[in-house]
C-alpha positions as CSV (number, residue, x, y, z in Angstrom):
1,M,51.2,122.8,36.2
2,W,54.1,123.7,37.4
3,A,53.0,123.4,41.3
4,N,52.3,119.7,40.3
5,Q,55.8,119.2,39.1
6,R,57.1,120.4,42.4
7,R,54.8,118.4,44.5
8,F,55.8,115.2,42.1
9,Q,59.4,116.1,42.8
10,A,59.1,116.6,46.6
11,F,57.4,113.1,46.5
12,L,60.3,111.8,44.7
13,D,62.8,113.5,46.8
14,R,61.2,111.5,49.8
15,Q,61.5,108.2,48.6
16,P,64.4,106.0,49.8
17,A,67.1,105.0,47.4
18,K,66.2,102.3,45.1
19,A,69.3,100.2,46.3
20,S,68.5,100.1,49.8
21,A,64.5,99.8,49.8
22,F,64.6,96.1,50.3
23,S,67.8,96.0,52.2
24,E,66.0,95.1,55.5
25,V,63.3,92.3,53.6
26,R,66.5,90.6,52.2
27,V,68.3,90.4,55.5
28,W,65.1,88.9,57.2
29,L,64.5,86.6,54.3
30,K,68.2,85.4,54.9
31,N,67.9,84.9,58.3
32,L,64.6,83.0,58.8
33,E,64.8,79.9,60.8
34,V,61.8,78.7,61.3
35,S,59.9,76.5,58.4
36,P,57.2,77.5,57.1
37,K,53.6,75.7,56.7
38,A,53.0,74.0,53.6
39,P,50.5,76.2,51.2
40,V,47.1,75.5,52.0
41,H,45.0,78.2,50.0
42,E,45.4,80.0,47.4
43,A,46.8,83.5,49.1
44,D,49.4,80.9,50.3
45,W,50.4,80.2,46.9
46,S,50.3,83.7,45.8
47,A,52.5,84.4,48.8
48,I,55.2,81.8,47.9
49,A,55.2,83.0,43.8
50,E,55.7,86.7,45.2
51,L,58.5,85.6,47.6
52,S,60.0,83.3,44.8
53,Y,60.0,86.2,42.2
54,W,61.4,88.3,44.7
55,C,64.4,85.7,45.7
56,G,64.9,85.0,42.1
57,H,65.1,88.8,41.4
58,W,67.9,89.2,44.2
59,R,69.5,86.0,43.3
60,E,69.3,85.2,47.0
61,E,69.2,81.6,48.1
62,V,66.8,81.9,51.0
63,P,65.9,79.0,53.7
64,V,62.3,79.3,52.4
65,S,63.6,77.6,49.0
66,R,65.1,74.7,50.7
67,W,62.1,74.4,52.9
68,L,59.8,74.5,50.0
69,R,61.8,71.8,48.2
70,A,61.3,69.4,51.3
71,M,58.0,69.8,52.0
72,S,54.8,67.2,50.9
73,L,52.7,69.5,48.7
74,D,50.1,66.3,48.2
75,G,47.4,68.3,50.0
């Protein structure tokens, strides 16, 4: 049992700090310059939902939010 605990602790020690784990993604999102295409497929909508969640969680206003508001989603 102790061996498993040591292996688990070694795994945890290799993980990046929680505060910096998403820092590169946040910088990338803030610097997006190309307007995305309007969502078409279920996977597109799923990606938008995921992006919206993280932007809200991080309290970030990113260009994607403005672009989605401006899109015609009539299909």
